[in-house]
Backbone as CSV, one residue per row, in Angstrom:
resi,resn,N_x,N_y,N_z,CA_x,CA_y,CA_z,C_x,C_y,C_z
1,PRO,0.884,-1.215,0.098,-0.045,-0.140,0.012,0.813,1.309,0.010
2,SER,0.358,2.445,-0.451,1.042,3.648,-0.300,1.394,4.125,0.961
3,THR,0.895,3.707,2.127,1.372,4.150,3.190,2.747,3.423,3.579
4,GLY,3.434,2.515,2.992,4.513,1.892,3.194,4.500,0.883,4.424
5,VAL,3.325,0.671,4.828,3.213,-0.642,5.974,2.836,-1.741,5.187
6,ARG,3.680,-2.785,5.485,3.316,-4.078,4.964,1.946,-4.872,5.640
7,ARG,1.350,-5.649,4.903,0.273,-6.332,5.528,-0.076,-7.679,4.849
8,ASP,-0.421,-8.533,5.383,-0.953,-9.773,4.752,-1.914,-9.712,3.650
9,VAL,-1.871,-10.251,2.553,-2.862,-10.381,1.414,-4.016,-11.311,1.979
10,PRO,-5.357,-10.784,2.077,-6.256,-11.657,2.470,-6.375,-13.061,1.703
11,LEU,-6.735,-13.977,2.409,-6.926,-15.235,2.018,-5.540,-15.994,1.379
12,THR,-4.431,-15.374,1.791,-3.213,-16.135,1.274,-2.419,-16.499,2.756
13,PRO,-2.178,-17.866,2.816,-1.386,-18.264,3.887,-0.060,-17.739,3.974
14,ARG,0.483,-17.601,5.001,2.027,-17.097,4.787,2.851,-18.352,4.868
15,GLN,2.554,-19.550,5.200,3.186,-20.966,5.139,2.056,-21.721,4.744
16,ALA,2.613,-22.756,3.445,1.842,-23.857,3.231,2.703,-24.800,2.521
17,GLY,2.249,-26.173,2.913,3.285,-27.253,2.499,2.591,-28.389,2.442
18,GLY,3.046,-29.209,1.617,2.402,-30.452,1.429,3.714,-31.727,1.453
19,LEU,3.299,-33.054,1.578,4.170,-34.170,1.478,3.108,-35.231,0.892
20,VAL,3.602,-35.728,-0.307,2.972,-37.092,-0.852,3.879,-38.213,-0.770
21,VAL,3.704,-39.113,-0.349,4.295,-40.616,-0.356,3.750,-41.741,-1.002
22,MET,4.200,-42.431,-1.866,3.578,-43.519,-2.548,4.424,-44.746,-2.477
23,TRP,3.870,-45.849,-2.128,4.615,-47.132,-2.119,3.923,-48.167,-3.024
24,GLU,4.744,-48.496,-4.023,4.230,-49.194,-5.215,4.728,-50.867,-5.373
25,SER,3.785,-51.813,-5.553,4.353,-53.090,-5.842,3.991,-53.261,-7.121
26,HIS,4.981,-53.490,-7.952,4.840,-53.267,-9.439,3.794,-54.230,-9.975
27,GLU,2.832,-53.568,-10.527,1.652,-54.203,-11.193,0.631,-54.811,-10.220
28,THR,0.782,-54.828,-8.886,-0.120,-55.464,-7.867,-0.777,-54.508,-6.832
29,ALA,-0.091,-53.651,-6.229,-0.859,-52.772,-5.369,-0.131,-51.425,-5.220
30,ARG,-0.762,-50.384,-4.704,-0.047,-49.250,-4.308,-0.860,-48.528,-3.323
31,ILE,-0.083,-47.974,-2.499,-0.683,-47.197,-1.328,0.050,-45.838,-1.067
32,GLY,-0.800,-44.780,-0.876,-0.373,-43.428,-0.822,-0.812,-42.525,0.389
33,VAL,-0.255,-41.738,0.847,-0.485,-40.779,1.874,-0.294,-39.619,1.507
34,GLU,-1.171,-38.229,1.826,-0.782,-37.078,1.368,-1.081,-36.301,2.550
35,LEU,-0.192,-35.213,2.689,-0.471,-34.542,4.166,0.044,-33.002,3.585
36,TYR,-1.215,-32.145,4.051,-0.924,-30.749,3.622,-1.211,-29.846,4.921
37,HIS,-0.382,-28.823,4.818,-0.451,-28.029,6.009,-0.715,-26.544,5.448
38,VAL,-1.694,-25.896,5.901,-1.906,-24.539,5.387,-1.860,-23.544,6.773
39,GLY,-1.083,-22.568,6.646,-1.001,-21.657,7.638,-1.954,-20.708,7.805
40,ARG,-1.808,-19.843,8.817,-2.963,-18.866,9.183,-3.122,-17.808,8.090
41,GLN,-4.264,-17.323,7.944,-4.499,-16.477,6.809,-5.263,-15.237,7.193
42,ALA,-4.821,-14.144,6.780,-5.791,-12.738,7.114,-7.144,-12.950,6.469
43,LEU,-8.144,-12.426,7.022,-9.295,-12.563,6.473,-9.932,-11.224,6.281
44,GLU,-10.674,-10.956,5.287,-11.267,-9.537,5.061,-12.780,-9.668,5.118
45,ASP,-13.200,-8.576,5.854,-14.795,-8.511,6.179,-15.479,-9.660,6.813
46,ASN,-14.600,-10.412,7.660,-15.368,-11.345,8.346,-15.563,-11.092,9.435
47,PRO,-16.947,-11.231,9.983,-17.243,-10.595,11.134,-17.086,-11.635,12.349
48,PHE,-16.598,-12.848,12.155,-16.388,-13.785,13.053,-14.911,-13.841,13.496
49,ARG,-13.919,-13.513,12.830,-12.533,-13.208,12.919,-11.659,-12.678,12.085
50,ALA,-10.468,-12.256,12.303,-9.643,-11.354,11.511,-8.642,-12.406,10.758
51,ILE,-8.293,-13.315,11.717,-7.218,-14.418,11.041,-7.665,-15.617,11.388
52,SER,-7.608,-16.569,10.313,-8.026,-18.052,10.467,-6.909,-18.647,11.309
53,PRO,-7.388,-20.036,11.631,-6.512,-20.759,12.303,-5.724,-21.706,11.205
54,SER,-4.567,-22.251,11.634,-4.018,-23.074,10.661,-4.567,-24.322,10.641
55,TYR,-4.467,-25.159,9.481,-5.052,-26.715,9.383,-4.159,-27.415,8.492
56,VAL,-4.742,-28.869,9.025,-3.872,-29.911,8.207,-4.914,-30.875,7.568
57,ILE,-4.571,-31.317,6.282,-5.231,-32.063,5.518,-4.782,-33.474,5.239
58,LEU,-5.274,-34.532,5.573,-4.657,-35.920,5.419,-5.535,-36.612,4.569
59,GLY,-4.790,-37.236,3.580,-5.439,-37.732,2.715,-4.731,-39.463,2.193
60,LEU,-5.501,-40.552,1.996,-5.086,-41.980,1.814,-5.495,-42.612,0.653
61,LEU,-4.766,-43.195,-0.315,-5.282,-44.062,-1.462,-4.670,-45.455,-1.277
62,ALA,-5.598,-46.374,-1.524,-5.093,-47.819,-1.883,-5.546,-48.282,-3.114
63,GLU,-4.823,-49.026,-3.806,-5.297,-49.785,-4.800,-4.672,-51.217,-4.957
64,ARG,-5.612,-51.963,-5.411,-5.136,-53.490,-5.649,-5.514,-53.863,-6.957
65,ARG,-4.734,-54.564,-7.515,-4.756,-55.310,-9.099,-5.298,-56.714,-8.574
66,VAL,-6.352,-57.280,-9.310,-6.981,-58.501,-9.191,-7.133,-58.811,-10.931
67,GLY,-6.202,-59.614,-11.339,-6.437,-59.873,-12.932,-6.381,-58.474,-13.621
68,PRO,-7.408,-58.527,-14.573,-7.440,-57.182,-15.302,-8.321,-56.106,-14.491
69,VAL,-8.548,-56.380,-13.254,-9.378,-55.218,-12.555,-8.680,-54.581,-11.468
70,ARG,-8.755,-53.343,-11.256,-8.126,-52.678,-10.203,-9.247,-51.946,-9.230
71,LEU,-9.185,-52.305,-8.141,-10.119,-51.973,-6.915,-9.246,-50.696,-6.386
72,PHE,-9.976,-49.805,-6.087,-9.413,-48.501,-5.206,-10.438,-47.780,-4.318
73,VAL,-9.731,-47.351,-3.425,-10.371,-46.573,-2.195,-9.563,-45.331,-2.027
74,ASN,-10.343,-44.223,-2.004,-9.595,-42.988,-1.647,-10.319,-42.071,-0.597
75,GLY,-9.502,-41.601,0.231,-10.069,-40.927,1.417,-9.292,-39.539,1.434
76,GLU,-10.215,-38.372,1.464,-9.520,-36.896,1.564,-10.175,-36.295,2.670
77,ASN,-9.199,-35.457,3.263,-9.489,-34.702,4.298,-10.107,-35.482,5.474
78,LEU,-9.334,-36.708,5.733,-9.740,-37.607,6.743,-9.955,-37.113,8.119
79,GLY,-9.223,-35.858,8.499,-9.475,-35.298,9.761,-10.871,-34.511,9.909
80,ASP,-11.380,-34.444,8.705,-12.799,-33.668,8.702,-12.605,-32.150,9.057
81,THR,-11.540,-31.716,8.489,-11.668,-30.033,8.711,-12.392,-29.387,7.860
82,ARG,-13.095,-28.445,8.539,-14.111,-27.708,7.856,-14.207,-26.475,8.215
83,LEU,-14.277,-25.407,7.323,-14.524,-24.053,7.922,-15.571,-23.855,9.048
84,THR,-16.662,-24.497,8.805,-18.131,-24.439,9.616,-17.834,-24.994,10.962
85,ARG,-16.458,-25.464,11.282,-16.457,-26.134,12.553,-15.631,-24.974,13.336
86,THR,-15.140,-24.071,12.440,-14.330,-22.695,13.136,-15.481,-21.620,13.452
87,HIS,-16.354,-21.396,12.305,-17.376,-20.353,12.621,-18.281,-20.619,11.475
88,PRO,-19.694,-19.930,11.409,-20.566,-20.264,10.449,-20.165,-19.532,8.948
89,LEU,-20.609,-20.163,8.297,-20.232,-19.659,6.825,-21.534,-18.459,6.654
90,VAL,-22.586,-18.452,7.009,-23.527,-17.293,6.673,-23.415,-16.194,7.923
91,ARG,-23.222,-15.151,7.257,-22.873,-13.935,7.947,-24.325,-13.463,8.694
92,PRO,-24.410,-12.700,9.793,-25.405,-12.280,10.675,-26.128,-11.212,9.977
93,ASP,-25.514,-10.495,9.077,-26.077,-9.323,8.241,-25.409,-9.436,6.871
94,ARG,-25.880,-8.576,5.906,-25.323,-8.688,4.649,-23.701,-8.105,4.597
95,GLY,-22.956,-8.650,3.924,-21.396,-7.869,3.981,-21.387,-7.000,2.536
96,PRO,-20.237,-6.539,2.439,-19.919,-5.911,1.170,-20.616,-6.472,-0.326
97,GLY,-21.207,-5.652,-1.056,-21.673,-6.181,-2.022,-23.117,-6.835,-2.003
98,GLY,-23.692,-6.833,-0.639,-24.735,-7.623,-0.302,-24.645,-9.126,-0.134
99,ARG,-23.493,-9.433,-0.094,-23.233,-10.971,0.198,-23.661,-11.457,1.498
100,TRP,-24.287,-12.650,1.512,-24.763,-13.340,3.034,-23.537,-14.309,3.405
101,THR,-22.862,-14.738,2.846,-21.550,-15.461,3.292,-20.329,-15.025,3.207
102,THR,-19.443,-15.603,4.343,-17.958,-15.184,4.485,-17.246,-15.765,3.221
103,ASP,-16.068,-15.347,2.933,-15.034,-16.099,2.065,-14.636,-17.355,2.544
104,ALA,-14.508,-18.358,1.750,-14.105,-19.505,2.231,-12.507,-19.563,2.338
105,TRP,-11.924,-20.110,3.515,-10.449,-19.947,3.835,-10.020,-21.333,4.195
106,ALA,-10.925,-22.265,4.082,-10.654,-23.795,4.564,-11.590,-24.662,3.729
107,PRO,-11.533,-25.963,3.599,-12.548,-27.011,2.960,-13.786,-26.480,3.493
108,LEU,-14.999,-26.774,2.594,-16.323,-26.609,2.743,-16.788,-28.136,3.122
109,GLU,-16.330,-29.045,2.456,-17.169,-30.385,2.111,-16.785,-31.311,3.123
110,GLY,-15.564,-31.125,3.918,-15.194,-32.077,5.052,-14.632,-33.475,4.325
111,ARG,-14.884,-34.631,5.241,-14.590,-35.923,4.970,-14.946,-36.239,3.690
112,VAL,-13.994,-36.947,2.734,-14.695,-37.574,1.535,-14.064,-38.927,1.163
113,VAL,-14.922,-40.005,1.159,-14.441,-41.303,0.718,-15.042,-41.543,-0.522
114,ASN,-14.156,-42.284,-1.187,-14.812,-43.060,-2.482,-13.980,-43.934,-2.930
115,GLY,-14.698,-44.707,-3.715,-13.914,-45.987,-4.276,-14.235,-46.345,-5.685
116,GLY,-13.786,-47.393,-6.363,-13.950,-47.740,-7.641,-13.368,-48.885,-8.135
117,VAL,-13.876,-48.939,-9.421,-13.078,-50.288,-10.170,-12.570,-49.865,-11.415
118,ARG,-11.326,-50.196,-11.786,-10.786,-49.685,-13.349,-10.547,-51.023,-13.956
119,PHE,-10.942,-51.048,-15.420,-10.705,-52.107,-16.061,-9.664,-51.903,-16.938
120,SER,-8.750,-52.976,-17.008,-7.596,-52.817,-18.142,-7.514,-54.221,-19.019
121,TRP,-7.427,-54.047,-20.258,-7.346,-55.043,-21.125,-5.855,-55.337,-21.677
């Protein structure tokens, strides 16, 4: 800004990092783990807080081959981190531009687990 004072950019964490590890047995199975850390973020026009807490996201993937079929299961955000566990998404009154919701700075969907079958010929 023109005042010469530095400030955090809203919705931009100061620190963020991730680690993904995969183990694979050639053409038989694989297992993967992903871990992400998102640091605190400055929030703008949020009536509930000025700075978000940091959070961690954990995911797992497992796949097994049985003949021409691959069975897999995938879990994302297994710790069930959600913005709405920290404060409501809906504002108590209209914000700038007439919006009724706060900006999303963390996942909204919570834990997600899915699985499936892949065919290969």
